[in-house]
C-alpha positions, -999 to +999 in steps of 0.1 A: -194+862+398-207+859+433-201+837+458-230+813+456-221+810+419-182+803+422-189+781+451-217+763+432-192+755+400-166+744+417-185+716+436-199+708+401-163+707+387-151+683+417-176+663+416-173+658+374-136+652+375-146+625+407-169+610+390-148+605+359-116+594+377-137+566+390-156+555+362-122+556+344-112+518+350-143+509+346-143+520+312-106+512+302-112+479+319-113+459+283-075+475+274-063+466+306-071+435+308-053+427+281-020+452+287+014+430+295+024+461+318-009+459+337-006+426+338+027+424+352+018+455+376-012+433+390+012+398+402+038+422+413+033+457+427+013+440+461+038+425+476+062+449+464+039+473+482+032+450+513+072+447+516+078+486+517+051+487+538+070+465+564+099+477+563+092+513+568+067+502+595+101+478+611+125+508+604+102+536+621+097+514+653+130+510+658+145+545+650+115+552+676+130+529+701+163+544+694+186+516+677+185+489+652+160+474+634+166+437+653+139+431+676+113+438+644+138+415+619+130+388+643+094+392+646+097+391+611+118+361+600+090+345+626+059+353+602+076+345+572+089+313+585+055+302+597+037+317+566+060+295+547+057+264+564+020+265+578+006+284+552-018+300+580-017+337+573-038+348+608-012+323+629+020+335+612+009+371+620-001+363+656+028+349+664+054+368+650+027+402+669+029+385+700+068+377+699+079+415+685+060+426+724+071+403+744+109+414+732+099+449+737+088+441+771+120+430+783 
């Protein structure tokens, strides 16, 4: 097989696989909406992913500083308390970020 035919077949194959993977959720939509496990994942997975990302980031920053994640935990606690009380995500995140930066500069 020549290089041009090989490259063409590879590109067409990748395009076909990409199309099928992108179209699959739309084709399986009615089944997915009725499935109990998918419903539970849709309710719980976003929060679980956010918690894992926050913990991983906080631990990574603390590790880069060479200490335990006390500063990060304090900033996260401020964000959680402000969000719980005020229900203003932008304000909560901004306050937690500002506190974290201030704690890092001292």
